[in-house]
N, C-alpha and C positions, 0 to 999 in steps of 0.2 A: 417490713423490717424484720420480722422473724426470719424471711429468707436472705435479706444480706446479711442478716447475724450469722445465718448456717453458712454463706459464703465465705465470711470473714474467717469464719474457723475451720474452714476446709484450707483456706489462703493460709494460715498458719501453720497448719499441719503439714501442709508443702513445703512451706520455709525451712520450718525445722527438719523436716527430713533430708532437704536438698542440702543448707547448711551445713548440718550436723553429720551426714555423712564424708561431706568434704572436711571438714574440722577434724574427723577421725582420721581421714585418708592423711594431712599434712600434721596430724598430732599436736593441732592447738587449741585442743579443748572444746568441751560442750557450749560453755559462756559465750566463745567466740559466735556463735550460731544466733543468740538470740536477738541482737542489734539487726542485722541483716534481715534475719526475718521478719522482724515487724517492719522494716522499709519497705520489704517485700509485699506483704499484707498491707499497708497502706496504699502504696502507689496501685495495687491492682483492684482493691477496692475504688479509690476514687477513678481511676479510670472506667470502672463498669457503672459507677452511681452518678457520673457528672459526665461524661464522654459517650459511651456506646457499651450497651449490653449484648455482646456475641461471641461467638468463637474467638474472635481475632484475641480476646484477652488473652489467650494461649501464647500468642506469639510477644505479647508484653511480659507475659510470665519468662520466657526464654530471656527477653532484654533483660528484665530485671536481675535475674540469677547471674548472667552474664556479668552484667555492672558491679553488682553488688562483690563477686568473685574477682574482678579483674582489680577494683578499689582497693580491696583488702590485702590483695597478693602483690600489690605494687605493679601492676602491668606487667608481671611476668606469665611465661606459659600461657599467653593469648590462645593458644590453639588447643590446647589441652582445656583452657576455662569453657572455650565454647564448644567443644565436644561435649564436656562436661554437661553444660547447660542444656543441650540440644538432648541428650542422652536423659538426663533426670525429667525433662519436661515430658518426653515419650513415656517414659516410666509411671509417672505421674496421671497423665490422660489416659492410658491407656487401663491404668488401674481402677481410675475413677469409673469408666466409661463398662468394663467388667463387671463393677459392683453395681452401678446403674441397672445394668440388664439382666443381672443374675436377682435383683430385688423386684425387676418389672415381670419376669418371669415366674417368680415364687407368687407373687398377688395375682397374675394372670388365674395360675394353677390353685389357687385357695379360694377362684372367682369371687375375689374383692373388690369393691367399687373401683371404677377407672378413674386414675389421676388425669386430669386437666392441668394445663399451664393456669389456671386463674388463682388467685391467691384465697384457698380457702384451707381448711384442718387436713383435710389429706393429704393435699399437696404438700403442707410444712411435716407432715408424718414422715411420707414418702422420704423428702429431703432429708427429714434429721435421721431416719434408718441407713439412707446410703451414706451419710457423712459419718455414722457410728461404726458400721461396717469396712467403710475407708480407711476410718483412722487405724482400725484394727489391723488392716491389710498391710498400710506401710508401717504399722509400728512390727509386724513379723519381718517385713522385707530388712527393717532397722536391725533388729533384735538377731537374726540369723544371719546377717552380712549377704543378704543375695544379691547384691550390686558390688561387683569387683571394680573397684576402681583402678587398680593396678593395671587390668584388661582395657579399660577404657582410657586410661593414661597412654599406653600402649598403641592404642588402636587410634591415637589423636595424631600420629605420626603419619597415617597413610590419609591421602585427602578424601579419598571413597566413602569412608565413614562418616564426616559430617555433612557430607552431599546426603549420603543414606538417609542419615537422620532428619534433616532437613526437608527430605521428600514424606518420610514417615510422618512428619507432622504437619506439614500442609496437607498430608491426607485426611490426617485429624480434625483439621480446620474447615477441610471442605465438608467432611460425613458429618461433625456436629451439628453444623450450619443446617443442612438438610434433613438431616433426623430430628432437627428442633422444629424447623418450621414446615415440613411437610405436612399435608392434611390427607394424604392417603396413606393407607395404613399397610397395604401391599408393598409401596416404596418404601415406606419406613424399615419395614422388615427386611427387604432387598438391601437397603444401605448397612444397616444393622449387623447383617449378616457381613458384609462387606468390612465392615468396622473391625468385630470379630476376626476375621480371617488375616487383617494387616496387624493385627496385636498377636497373634500367633506368629505370624511371620517375624516380627520384630523382639518377640521373646527369642525364637529360634534362631535367631541373628544372634543375640547377645549369647545366649547357650554354645553356641558353635564357634563363637569369636573366642572363647577361653581355649578351644581345643586349636583354633586357628595360632594363638599367640605362643602356645606351646611347641606349635611344630615351629615357628619362625624362631624363637627362641633355641630351640635344639640345633637348629641349623646355623644359627649365630655361633653357639659355641662350640659347634665344629671348627667354624672359621676363625675366633680367634685364639690367637697362640699365648698360653700363657708365660711362657717364657719369655717372651718380646714383649709382654705387658710388665711384667717384671723389671727386664732389661731398660725400661723406659724410666723407672724410678730411681735407676742407679745413675743416671746421667751428670758425667762431671766428675764423679769420684774417683777416676782413672783406677789403677788396679786394686785398690780397696772396693770399688762395684763390680767386681768380677767374681759376686757370689749371688747364692739365689736365696731370696727369704724362704718359701715355700720347702717343706721336708723333702718332699718329691723331687723338685728339681734340684735339691742340693744332693739327693741320692744319686741321681741322674749325674749331675757333675764329677761325683767321684766315680761313678761306674764308667766315665768316659778316660778320667786320670788314669784308672788301672789299665784300661785298653791302651793309652801310651806307655805306660809302665812296661807292660807286656813286650814292648818294642824295643824297650831300653830307654826310653825319653824321661827326661827327668820331669816329674810331673808339676814340680812346683818354677818350674821354669816360666817367665813372662810369653815364649812362645806358645808352650804346651796350654796353659792357662786359655789363652785366645783359642786355641784349636778345640780344647773341651768346652769353654762356653759358647763358641760358635754350631758346636754340635748338639748341645743342648736345644739351641735357638731351632736349627734344623730339623730335630727328631719331631719336633711339634708342628710340623708343616706338614698340609695333607698331602701334598708329593714330593717330599725332599731332592729328588733326584732333577724335577724341574723348576727349582728354585732360582732365582738370579741373586746370588749370594751377594754381590756387590751392594745392591739396593737392599735387600730385603734382611740380612743377616751380618755382615760387615758393617752396615750401614749403623746399627744398633750398638754395636761393639766401637766403633768411631765415635759415638756420641759418649759413649762412657770413657773411653781413653782419652778424648779432644784430639782425635786425628783423623785424616782422610780416610774413606772406605777402602780405599787402593793400597794404602798404608798398613792397615788390617793383612789385607790379601798379600800383600808384598812380605809381612812379618811370618806369617802362616807360612807360605811357600820356602822363603828362605831357611824357616826352622827345620820342615822337611827336608830340604836338600843338604844341611848341614849334617843332619841326623842320618840321612843314607849315604853320606861321603866319608863317615868316620870309619877310620881303619880299625877301631877295636873289635877284634874277633867275637867278644861276649855279643857285642850290639848285634853285630853282623847275625850271629848265631839266633839270636833272640826276634829279630825282622823275619829270617828265613823259618823260622817255627812257627810265628804267631802272625805273620802277614800274609794273606794269602790274595789281596785286593792287585790291581793292574798299577803299572808304574811306567812313566813317561818316558820314551827313548831319549827325546833332547836333554831331559834335566837328569835322568837317570834316581829319579825319585817320583813318588806320586805328587801328581799338581793338587793343589786346596781342594777342588771340587772334588777329585777321585777320591783323596784320603777322606775327607768329610764325609761323601755319599757312602763310601765302605764301611767305617765305623758305626754310623748310623745304622744301617741297613742290619749288620752284624748284632748290634746291642737290641734292636728291636726284633729281630727273628728269635733271639735268646731269649728275651721275656714273653 
């Protein structure tokens, strides 16, 4: 009876840790963790008492954490919920085993009487000590937020991670079974060393995964075009949407308008607005010279203006042709003084690709 009571306390601790960490991550409050923790504890205790008492309880632990979270979150993000259930179960099992081995090593070092699996006072004291230290370890994990669920959430997008965690958990179950029932002290020690080895590998994996996610995030940040992300928000607003929210992008838009003004173009003209807007979008591409303008740049402008990408290209092309064919001497002088790019022999003016690439390179070089 005393041993079952200790197990119930341990399951309650497991449940509170697992569901509290998740509740904090979802910002749903500590109270949300109470009911699933009780369901989790009751299920595991019933399985252990009435069905079978062996390390397969670990599998039931994963299933119960997963089901409780799945029901609580209305069947959303099941991949993340499964990864989290596997992850937290690994943390719980490895932490418990490491505490268990530490207490065993200390007992042996102090030459205290050996603990057997018969129900006696020594076993109860041993299990109670392990449970107390285990509760302290989990409290520290919770208190200092040593489990980063943002990392787990991002890792859940990679199929290899739940597979790795499933393998880690399978190893736990296998080793726990043979450690518990082996009669050979030498074999017991070998299995224990293997268990500790896999525990270390697991925690190294978790620690290194943070760095891995940071590297992935940095890579994705380079790929994301912030100007295009803002342009998506302006869909259907027509010329009122030819503006940016970000101060940085606004400044860049003005910078490109100034470049147009230097060669005598009216920076408030609709054609000039499309040129300046397209230049900002193009500037934030990784390789501006090799971007497919029609599908990558003009497309987003066409979404804002509710026209076709080819029409955007024609608008920019016609605006440039008209400007280069003006007979105004002041305009011609400004072009000669301030434009050093190429001019199409066919049109007598730069093509949209030539002009946009030129002003983008010019601004990037200047900055």
